[in-house]
Structure formats: C-alpha cells, structure tokens
C-alpha positions in Angstrom: 10.2 94.7 219.2 10.2 94.2 215.4 7.6 92.8 213.8 8.8 89.2 213.3 8.4 88.6 216.9 5.2 91.0 217.5 3.8 89.0 214.5 4.2 85.2 216.0 3.0 86.4 219.4 -0.4 87.6 217.8 -0.8 84.6 215.9 -3.8 81.9 216.9 -1.9 79.1 217.7 -4.4 76.9 216.3 -4.1 78.3 213.0 -0.2 78.7 213.2 0.4 76.9 210.2 -1.7 78.7 208.1 -0.1 82.2 208.2 2.1 83.8 206.0 5.5 82.6 206.7 7.4 85.7 207.3 10.3 84.3 208.5 11.3 82.5 205.6 10.4 85.1 203.5 12.7 87.6 205.3 15.6 85.1 204.6 14.8 85.1 200.9 15.1 88.9 201.4 18.5 88.8 203.6 20.4 86.6 200.9 19.4 89.5 198.0 20.9 92.0 200.5 23.6 90.3 201.2 24.2 89.7 197.2 23.9 93.0 196.5 26.3 94.1 199.0 29.1 91.3 197.2 28.0 93.1 194.0 28.9 96.6 195.4 32.2 95.7 196.8 33.0 93.9 193.5 32.4 97.3 191.7 34.2 99.5 194.2 37.3 100.9 191.9 40.8 100.4 192.8 42.7 102.6 194.6 44.9 105.6 193.1 48.8 104.8 192.5 49.4 107.6 195.0 47.5 106.2 197.2 48.9 102.8 196.5 53.0 104.1 197.1 51.9 106.2 200.1 52.2 109.4 198.7 49.8 112.3 199.1 48.7 114.5 196.2 47.9 118.3 197.1 44.7 119.0 197.8 43.9 122.2 196.2 45.7 123.7 193.0 45.6 127.2 192.0 45.4 127.0 188.4 43.1 123.5 188.6 44.7 119.7 189.3 43.6 116.6 190.8 43.2 116.8 194.5 43.8 113.8 197.1 40.6 112.2 196.8 40.7 112.1 192.7 39.0 115.1 192.2 39.1 117.8 189.2 39.9 120.9 190.6 39.2 124.6 188.6 41.1 127.8 188.7 37.9 128.7 191.2 38.1 125.9 193.5 35.2 124.3 192.7 35.1 120.8 192.2 33.1 117.8 190.7 33.7 114.1 190.4 35.6 112.7 187.9 34.0 110.0 185.5 34.5 106.9 187.5 31.6 108.2 190.1 29.4 109.5 187.2 27.3 106.2 187.0 26.3 107.1 190.8 25.6 111.1 190.0 22.0 112.0 189.9 21.9 112.3 186.0 22.8 109.2 184.9 20.9 107.0 188.0 17.2 106.9 187.3 15.5 107.5 191.2 12.4 105.3 192.0 10.1 108.1 190.8 12.0 109.0 187.8 9.6 109.0 184.8 10.3 106.1 181.9 8.1 105.2 179.0 5.7 102.6 180.3 6.2 98.9 178.7 2.3 98.5 179.1 1.1 99.3 175.5 3.8 96.8 173.8 3.6 94.3 176.7 2.8 90.6 175.0 1.9 89.2 178.3 -1.1 91.3 178.6 -4.5 89.4 178.0 -7.9 90.3 178.5 -8.6 86.6 179.7 -7.0 87.3 183.2 -6.5 89.9 185.6 -3.4 92.0 185.7 -1.8 94.2 188.2 0.7 95.9 186.8 3.3 97.2 189.4 3.6 100.9 188.4 1.5 103.5 186.7 2.6 104.8 182.9 5.6 106.7 184.2 7.1 104.1 186.5 9.1 100.8 185.7 7.2 97.8 185.3 9.1 94.8 187.8 6.3 92.6 187.8 2.9 91.2 186.4 0.4 89.6 188.6 -2.1 86.9 187.0 -5.2 85.5 188.2 -6.8 82.3 187.0 -10.1 81.0 187.0 -9.5 79.2 190.1 -8.4 82.2 191.8 -4.9 81.5 192.0 -2.5 84.3 191.8 0.8 83.7 190.1 3.6 86.8 189.5 5.8 86.9 186.8 9.1 88.4 187.6 10.3 90.9 184.0 14.0 91.4 185.2 15.0 87.9 185.9 17.6 88.0 183.5 19.4 90.2 185.3 22.4 88.8 188.1 20.7 87.6 190.7 17.6 87.8 189.2 16.9 83.9 190.1 16.8 84.7 194.3 13.7 87.2 193.3 12.1 84.7 191.1 12.1 82.5 193.9 11.2 85.5 196.5 7.6 86.0 194.2 7.4 82.3 193.6 7.1 82.1 197.8 5.4 85.0 198.4 2.9 83.7 195.6 2.4 80.5 197.8 1.8 82.1 200.6 -0.4 84.4 199.4 -2.7 81.7 198.2 -2.5 79.6 201.0 -3.4 82.3 203.4 -6.6 82.9 201.1 -7.1 79.2 200.6 -7.5 79.1 204.5 -9.6 82.6 205.2 -11.9 81.6 202.0 -12.8 78.1 203.5 -12.9 79.3 207.2 -15.4 82.1 206.1 -17.7 79.7 204.3 -17.6 77.8 207.9 -18.5 80.3 209.5 -21.7 81.4 207.5 -22.7 77.7 207.6 -22.7 78.1 211.6 -24.2 81.0 211.4 -27.3 79.5 209.7 -27.4 76.7 212.1 -27.0 79.5 215.0 -30.1 81.0 213.1 -32.2 78.5 213.3 -31.4 77.5 216.5 -32.5 80.9 217.9 -35.7 80.7 216.0 -36.4 77.6 218.1 -35.4 79.2 221.4 -37.6 82.1 220.7 -40.7 80.1 219.7 -39.9 78.3 223.1 -39.8 81.5 225.2 -43.7 82.0 223.5 -44.7 78.7 224.5 -43.2 78.5 228.1 -44.4 82.3 229.0 -47.4 82.2 227.3 -48.8 78.6 225.8 -52.0 80.0 224.5 -51.1 82.3 222.5 -51.6 82.7 218.6 -50.3 85.0 215.9 -52.6 86.0 213.2 -52.5 84.2 209.8 -49.8 81.7 211.1 -50.8 79.7 208.6 -51.2 81.8 205.9 -47.8 83.3 205.8 -45.0 81.5 204.7 -41.7 82.2 206.1 -38.9 84.1 204.4 -36.4 81.0 204.4 -39.2 79.1 202.6 -39.8 81.1 199.9 -38.4 79.9 196.1 -37.2 83.1 195.1 -35.1 83.9 198.3 -31.5 83.8 198.4 -30.0 82.7 201.8 -27.9 86.0 201.8 -30.7 88.5 200.9 -31.0 91.3 203.5 -34.2 90.3 204.9 -33.1 86.6 205.8 -29.5 86.9 206.2 -28.1 85.0 209.1 -28.5 86.3 212.4 -30.2 89.8 211.7 -32.2 91.1 214.6 -35.7 89.1 214.5 -38.5 91.0 214.9 -40.9 89.3 216.8 -44.3 91.1 216.2 -43.8 93.7 213.6 -46.0 94.0 210.3 -45.6 96.6 207.3 -48.6 96.7 205.0 -48.1 97.6 201.0 -50.9 98.7 199.2 -49.9 95.7 196.7 -49.4 92.9 199.0 -49.4 92.7 202.6 -45.9 91.0 204.3 -45.9 89.9 208.0 -42.8 89.1 209.7 -43.2 87.2 212.3 -41.0 84.5 214.6 -40.8 81.2 214.4 -44.0 79.6 214.6 -44.8 77.9 217.9 -45.8 74.8 215.8 -42.1 74.2 215.2 -41.4 72.9 218.1 -43.3 69.9 217.2 -40.8 68.9 215.3 -38.2 69.6 217.6 -37.0 67.2 219.9 -35.2 68.7 223.3 -32.2 66.4 224.2 -30.5 67.0 227.4 -27.1 65.5 227.9 -26.8 63.5 231.1 -24.0 65.3 233.1 -25.4 64.3 236.5 -25.9 60.8 238.3 -29.5 62.1 238.5 -29.8 62.1 234.9 -27.7 59.5 234.0 -29.6 57.1 236.1 -33.0 58.7 234.3 -31.6 58.2 231.1 -30.5 54.2 231.5 -33.5 53.3 233.6 -36.7 55.0 232.0 -35.4 56.7 229.0 -36.4 59.4 226.8 -40.1 60.7 227.1 -42.1 60.4 224.0 -43.8 63.7 225.4 -42.2 66.9 225.6 -42.4 69.1 228.4 -41.2 72.8 227.9 -40.7 74.4 231.2 -38.8 77.4 232.4 -36.2 75.3 233.7 -35.6 73.8 230.2 -35.6 77.2 228.8 -33.4 78.7 231.1 -30.5 76.0 230.1 -31.5 76.7 226.8 -30.6 80.0 226.9 -27.2 79.9 228.9 -26.2 77.3 226.2 -27.3 79.7 223.4 -26.1 82.8 225.1 -22.5 80.7 225.4 -22.8 79.5 221.5 -22.9 83.0 220.8 -20.1 84.9 223.0 -18.1 81.6 221.4 -19.0 82.3 217.6 -18.2 86.0 218.1 -14.8 85.1 219.3 -14.1 82.7 216.7 -15.1 86.0 214.0 -12.8 88.0 215.7 -10.0 85.6 215.5 -11.2 85.8 212.0 -10.8 89.1 211.4 -7.5 89.6 213.3 -6.1 86.6 211.5 -7.1 88.6 208.0 -5.8 91.8 209.2 -2.5 90.2 210.7 -1.6 88.4 207.2 -2.0 92.1 205.5 0.2 93.5 207.5 2.9 90.8 207.5 2.5 91.0 203.4 2.8 94.9 203.5 5.9 94.6 205.9 7.8 91.8 203.7 7.0 93.8 200.3 8.2 96.9 201.8 11.4 95.1 203.0 12.0 94.1 200.2 11.6 97.2 198.5 13.8 98.6 200.6 16.8 96.2 199.8 16.2 96.2 195.9 15.5 99.6 195.6 12.2 98.6 193.4 8.6 99.8 194.1 7.1 96.4 194.1 4.5 96.8 197.1 2.0 99.2 196.0 0.7 96.8 192.8 1.0 93.6 194.8 -0.8 95.0 198.0 -3.2 96.7 195.5 -3.8 92.8 194.6 -4.3 91.7 198.3 -6.8 94.5 198.7 -8.8 93.6 195.4 -8.3 90.2 196.7 -11.1 87.6 198.7 -8.6 88.5 201.7 -9.0 92.2 201.4 -12.5 92.9 199.8 -14.6 90.2 202.1 -16.7 92.0 204.6 -18.8 89.0 205.1 -17.1 88.9 208.8 -17.6 92.4 209.7 -21.5 92.4 208.7 -21.7 89.0 210.5 -19.9 90.4 213.7 -22.5 93.5 213.6 -25.3 91.0 213.6 -24.3 89.2 216.2 -23.5 91.7 218.5 -27.2 93.5 217.4 -28.7 89.9 218.3 -27.0 89.3 221.1 -27.9 92.4 222.4 -31.2 92.2 222.0 -32.1 88.9 223.1 -29.8 87.9 225.7 -28.9 91.2 227.2 -32.5 93.0 227.5 -31.2 95.9 224.7 -28.4 96.6 227.2 -25.9 97.6 224.6 -23.0 98.0 227.5 -23.7 94.8 229.3 -24.0 92.7 226.0 -20.7 94.1 224.4 -19.2 92.9 227.9 -20.0 89.5 227.5 -19.2 89.4 224.0 -15.9 91.5 224.6 -14.6 90.4 227.7 -11.6 92.6 229.3 -8.0 91.2 229.0 -7.1 90.0 232.3 -4.2 92.3 234.0 -1.3 91.6 236.0 -1.6 92.7 239.5 1.1 94.3 241.3 0.3 92.8 244.5 0.2 89.4 243.0 4.2 89.7 242.3 4.6 91.5 245.6 3.1 88.9 247.7 4.4 86.0 245.9 8.3 87.5 246.6 7.5 87.8 250.2 5.9 84.8 250.9 8.5 83.0 248.6 11.1 85.0 250.9 9.5 83.9 254.1 9.5 80.0 253.2 13.1 80.3 252.3 13.9 82.0 255.8 11.8 79.5 257.6 13.8 76.6 255.7 16.8 78.4 256.6 15.9 78.6 260.2 14.6 74.9 260.6 18.0 73.7 259.4 20.0 76.3 261.7 17.4 74.5 264.5 18.4 70.8 263.6 22.0 71.7 263.9 22.1 73.6 267.0 20.3 71.3 269.1 21.8 68.3 267.9 18.2 67.0 266.8 19.9 64.6 263.9 21.4 62.9 266.6 18.6 63.0 269.5 17.3 60.0 270.9 13.4 60.9 269.5 14.2 61.3 266.0 13.3 58.1 265.0 10.1 58.5 266.6 9.7 62.1 264.8 10.1 60.7 261.5 7.8 57.7 262.2 5.1 59.9 263.2 5.5 63.6 262.5 6.8 63.6 259.0 4.3 61.9 257.8 2.2 64.3 258.5 3.7 67.0 257.1 4.6 65.3 253.8 0.7 65.5 252.5 1.2 69.2 252.5 4.6 68.9 251.1 3.2 67.1 248.3 0.2 69.7 247.6 2.7 72.3 247.4 5.3 70.7 245.3 2.7 69.9 243.0 1.3 73.2 243.0 4.8 74.6 241.7 5.1 72.1 239.1 1.6 72.9 237.5 2.7 76.6 237.6 5.6 75.8 235.9 3.2 73.9 233.1 1.0 76.7 233.0 4.5 79.2 232.7 5.5 77.1 229.6 1.9 77.3 228.0 1.7 80.6 228.0 5.1 80.8 226.7 4.2 78.7 223.6 1.1 80.2 223.3 -1.1 77.2 224.2 -4.4 78.5 224.7 -4.9 76.5 228.0 -8.2 78.5 229.5 -10.1 77.7 226.4 -8.8 73.8 226.3 -10.1 73.7 229.8 -12.9 75.3 229.9 -12.3 77.7 232.3 -14.6 81.4 232.1 -13.0 84.4 231.2 -11.3 85.9 233.9 -11.5 82.8 236.0 -8.2 81.2 235.0 -5.3 81.5 236.9 -1.6 82.4 235.5 1.6 81.0 237.0 2.4 83.7 239.6 -1.1 83.3 241.4 -0.1 79.2 241.5 2.9 80.0 242.9 1.7 82.6 245.1 -0.9 79.5 246.2 2.2 77.3 246.9 4.4 79.9 248.5 1.4 80.3 250.9 1.2 76.7 251.6 4.9 76.3 252.0 5.0 78.7 254.4 2.5 77.6 256.9 3.9 74.1 256.7 7.8 75.3 257.4 6.2 77.3 260.2 4.1 74.0 261.4 7.4 71.9 261.2 9.6 74.5 263.3 6.9 74.5 265.8 7.3 70.5 266.1 10.7 70.3 266.5 10.7 69.6 270.2 12.1 66.2 270.7 11.7 65.5 274.6 8.3 64.9 276.3 7.5 67.0 279.4 9.0 64.9 282.4 5.8 65.7 284.3 3.0 64.8 282.4 5.0 62.3 280.5 3.5 63.6 277.2 4.1 66.2 274.6 2.3 69.5 273.8 -1.0 69.6 272.7 -1.3 72.7 271.0 2.0 71.8 268.8 1.0 68.1 268.6 -2.4 69.3 266.7 -0.6 71.6 264.2 -0.6 69.0 261.4 -4.3 68.7 261.7 -5.0 72.2 262.1 -3.1 72.8 258.8 -5.0 70.3 256.9 -8.4 72.0 258.2 -7.3 74.9 257.2 -6.2 73.8 253.9 -9.8 72.4 253.3 -11.9 74.8 254.9 -10.1 77.1 252.6 -11.1 75.0 249.7 -14.7 75.0 250.1 -14.9 78.5 251.3 -18.2 80.1 250.0 -16.9 83.4 249.9 -15.3 85.2 247.0 -11.7 85.1 248.6 -8.6 83.3 247.2 -9.4 82.3 244.0 -13.2 80.9 244.9 -14.0 80.3 240.5 -10.9 78.1 240.5 -11.5 76.2 243.7 -14.6 75.6 242.4 -13.7 74.3 239.5 -11.3 72.0 240.9 -14.0 70.6 243.1 -16.2 70.1 240.5 -13.4 68.4 239.0 -12.9 66.0 241.8 -16.7 65.3 242.2 -16.9 64.3 239.0 -13.8 62.0 239.1 -15.2 60.6 242.1 -18.7 59.7 239.9 -16.6 59.5 236.7 -19.2 56.8 235.6 -22.5 58.3 236.1 -20.8 61.8 234.5 -19.9 62.8 231.3 -16.4 63.2 230.7 -15.0 66.0 229.8 -10.7 66.8 229.4 -10.2 68.8 233.1 -11.5 65.6 234.5 -9.1 63.5 232.7 -6.3 65.5 233.1 -7.3 65.8 236.9 -7.2 62.2 236.8 -3.8 61.7 235.2 -2.3 64.1 238.0 -4.1 61.8 240.8 -2.3 59.0 240.0 1.0 60.7 240.9 -0.3 61.1 244.5 -0.5 58.1 245.3 1.7 58.5 248.6 -0.4 61.9 249.4 -3.2 59.8 249.6 -1.8 57.1 251.7 -0.5 60.1 253.8 -4.4 61.6 254.2 -5.0 57.8 255.6 -2.3 58.2 257.8 -3.7 61.3 259.2 -6.9 59.4 259.6 -5.6 56.8 261.7 -2.8 58.9 263.7 -5.6 61.2 264.9 -8.3 58.5 265.0 -8.4 54.9 266.1 -4.7 53.5 266.1 -2.8 56.5 267.7 -2.2 58.6 270.6 -1.0 61.8 269.7 -0.2 63.3 272.9 2.9 60.7 273.1 3.9 60.2 269.3 2.9 56.8 269.3 0.5 54.6 266.9 -0.5 51.5 266.1 -1.4 51.7 262.7 1.2 49.8 260.6 0.3 46.3 263.1 -3.7 47.4 262.0 -5.4 44.9 259.7 -7.5 47.7 258.5 -4.8 50.1 257.8 -2.9 47.3 256.1 -6.4 47.1 253.6 -6.7 50.4 253.3 -3.3 51.2 252.6 -3.7 49.2 249.8 -7.0 50.3 248.5 -6.2 53.9 248.4 -3.2 53.3 246.2 -5.7 52.0 243.7 -8.4 54.5 244.0 -6.5 56.9 241.7 -6.3 54.2 238.9 -10.0 53.6 239.3 -10.8 56.9 238.5 -8.8 57.1 235.2 -10.2 53.5 234.5 -14.1 54.2 235.1 -13.4 57.5 233.2 -12.2 55.4 229.9 -15.0 52.8 230.7 -17.9 55.5 230.6 -16.4 56.8 227.2 -16.4 53.4 225.8 -20.0 52.7 226.7 -21.4 56.2 226.1 -19.5 57.9 224.0 -17.9 55.3 221.7 -17.5 57.8 219.1 -15.4 60.2 220.7 -13.4 57.3 222.7 -10.6 56.9 220.2 -8.5 60.2 221.2 -8.7 59.9 225.2 -7.6 56.4 224.8 
C-alpha cells in the first residue's frame, strides 16, 4: 500500500481537516516532475546526419575516428564521449554532496532577530531559508526562484508552510485543551479520594490537617511544577521531614466534601420521578452506592482521556512522517537536498519538541493503575489500551454457509411452488391471508438486519467511528459480517418454516391442517425472543442487551435521559410499522380471533383489532415525539441539534 492511502486510513476522521494535505503537495511535486521531464526532452541533442540519412558509420577505426554512436575513438580502441555530452559527466555536474562555498557568510537575509534554519552545511548548496516570526509562524524563502520553473517550487514551499503552520496551530490548541482537562480530572480525583475516605472511615482525622496548606494554593507554586503537575500519583499518606521545615503531602481534605454537591443525572424512571416530585435534598448523603458510581464514571473518564492522548500522539507522529515523505519525494524529483533542514525545523518546533503529551500519558497510566486497578499494571494497561478486535475466520465461514443455505431454500421454495402448482391451487388465497403475514414479520427483521449491515460497512469504509458515536464498549461492537451472519441465520429459519407450510390441502379425515406445521411461525417467533433475552454469553450477548436497553428507553422515553442510540433506534422503528402490525396479527391469529388449525381468522372483523391496527402504527412515532418532548422540557440547551 502506498503511503498516501495508508496515511488517509490512519487519520482520525474527526480531525481530518487538520492533517497535512499530502495529496495536494504530491500533485505539485508531480507538476514539477513533468516540467523537468519536458525540459530534458527539449535539451536532448538532435540525431547525427548519418543517422538521419539511414547510413551506418563504422563502429571502430584502427587509427582513430568516430564510431556509430558518435564517440571519438583512438588508436588503442578506448572511447570517450564527445563534448556534446560533457555537461552530463561527473567533472562538470556537481552531485548532491559536492563541496561548494556557502553563502551563509554573505547572506543578506540572515538576521539575529529571527530564527533561520539553513538547508545545508557550509559545504553544501543553500536552496531555502526558513524564518520563524514572533507569533510562531514559519515562512520559507526559496533562493532559486529565478530559475526556470522556480515558480512551482515557490508554490510548493508556500503550500508546505501553510500546512505546517496549520498542523502546528491545531496541535498547540489540542495540547492546551488536554492540559486543562487534566487539571479538571486532577481536581475530580481529589474529590473522589476524599469521598473514599469519608465512606470507608467517616471518623478519620488527618494530623495537622488545618495547618497544612495544599500545594496548589501556595502563592509561589506553578501549575506545571513537578510537585503539582496534573494527574500525578497522589500519595494518600506520606510525610517528608526536613531539617529546616516540614512538608506533609496529604490527600484532598475531607472538608472539601462540604463544598461539593453531588448531582446524579436522572437516567431511570424512579430517579426522574424523584427529582420531579421531591427535588434535590439539601443534605448530602455519601454512601457506597454513590462511591461505586463515581468510581465507574471516573474510570471511564480516565480511559477516554487516555484515548484522546493516544490520538493526539498519533496525530503528531503521522504528520511528522507525512512531512518527511513529501520532502524526500521533492528531493528525489528536483535533485536537491531540502529535507534535512526543513525536518530539522519540524523537529525543533512545538510539534516535534513538545513532550507534554508523553509525560501526561505516563502520569495517567500511573494514576489509573494505582487508584482504579489496585496497583495491577497488567489489568490497568489492559483497560487503558484494549486490544484491537480481530476478524474471525469462523464468522466468514458461517456467513458463507448460512447464505448458501438460505439461497438453496429460496430456490427449493420456488421449485416446490412450480411443481405442485401452488400458485393456481384453491388454497392460495387462504395461505396468503393467514400464513404469509406471519412470516412477513421475520422477513422484515431479516431485511432490516441486512440494511443495517450495509450501513456498518459504509461507515467503516469511510472511517466513521460509529462505536464511539453510539457508545459501544470496546470489543462489543458488531461488524457488518456479524450482522450479516445473524440476518442470514434468521433468513434460513424463515425459509425453512415457509417450506414446511407449503401444503395447501387439509387432512380429509380431521378437516384441519397439521398442528405441528401450523405452529412453526409461532415457534420461530418464540425462538427469536428467547435468543434476544437469553442471559447466557452466546450470540453477542453484549449487543443484545444494548439493543434491549435502547428499546426500554424508547418505550419509557419521557422518563429516561435521551441519548443518541435511542434516537437512532426510534428513527429505525418508524420504518417498521408493518412489522408492528404483523406482530399484532400474531396475537390475533393465535389468540382470540383465529383458528390456526383451519387457517381461518376473524381479525379484520374485530373492532378491537381495527383500533389496535391504528394505534400500533402510531406507537413508533410516539416514541420519537416523546424523546423530543423530553429534550425540550428537561434539556433545553441540548435539544437544538436533535430537532
């Protein structure tokens, strides 16, 4: 794979516009290459007169002469190129590393007021001059712009400077943002430690707790000193005595909880009703349940923050690699050596010299391992750096096998219908009115799974981070192969049930159809619901429970906090109105108004069924309306983007 394609695949899609535009710079380099090739063709010498007339000169003369290719020959037979080709010999053409007097001494552009990075040492050609102004913006001056085609080189370095400054500004902004977030996490961790102490031992008293001032409140402390750096490993009980003074490093005092108000978001119906009726209590009660919830939230916050740091470090490395690749490609095209000084500038810039991210990652690792992994380094790093999900060959094999079975069953159904003449039989209308609506529910679900698998495929192809957007836990998100596997399995069961129900004539003795075959659709629906709610870790339990949780939140949407997966599911359910009606037909056909043994029902004549037929069609849209209503009433600031 070429670097350009690999570079795009490794990008973080949310930051795509902030990466160096490698494709546009490569296009300028190709323009320079075409110009050089055209220039070489124009400078190519014309053919010799003997070659134009088709005559062939003798290849070697005993006493000297000219051979066929235009080389002068001497009496010894040795040949050398004529003066026409001497411009390309090693004597007149200077190689890359050939010595030449430097212009550094007499360069009028050099100044002490700015930082200049020269491309070459004293024994090499000086082609560009890099200047850094007071705002940290870099500008490159191309010193050979008077040459033919120099305007393209000027355009290349101007575009390169623009991309470098863009990357530099974005990286500075992100580093400042993560440092502020680190300070906030550090303060929250202090509160969490104080909460742990309060819950585990409410009567604990630290020695001289009122006389010791925290390091962050000292007027001479700086926010980036080693003792007060964010997310340092907090030493809960540690004392260091010195001869002149005594310093006590202590955790956040328990009194800090007097200034902290724990706010629990209403995420369940009971919490919502409690907050609406009773409101928040004025007295703070610190319990183990609140401590456990706070620890889970803080652990998740640390994992997400560490992931952001990894993305930022990857962004820095990938852009540095892209600058190196494009400069080496430019040097190869123009036979210049500009990569060494420019990459030296990149290394000495904020992009290459800032190590705040690496040091912050080390502090996060140490803090997380101590406070959330009980000092177990392996478990802590497993949580911070989860392994990438690998594709399993058995999934692909099972998908192909079930797809082939589904296709074979579909062909078998077509063959059986044609051989038995079912399309022209007397019971075809009875079959379409009673049996077909039952299997249509399973068909709707299978088709919806296939469509969702297509969505996942294109999300992955265009680098959409859908596991992060939907909030899936790492390793529990399904790929398009897994979703297709579930859909293919459901299709096999559906086609198998249809094939077992193709008998169109009743038993003349009992005047009814076979009970076993008539209960096949109900058995398939029961199997589908059983697998969905199965508590065992089979058939993607985490994804099934995530789906069930979203369904419950959609049904009770006015009482639940609305999140993006619930909105997405409600939108999907609005396109499954006919599936809801098929489910209602199941209840009617096998319930109060149907006789499945004789394939007859009176659902369409029932007033209850007619009313429920309309109500069921409104239910999915009610879920969507209730979600918007919840956002409008409880989260007015967040409702604009949802509407």
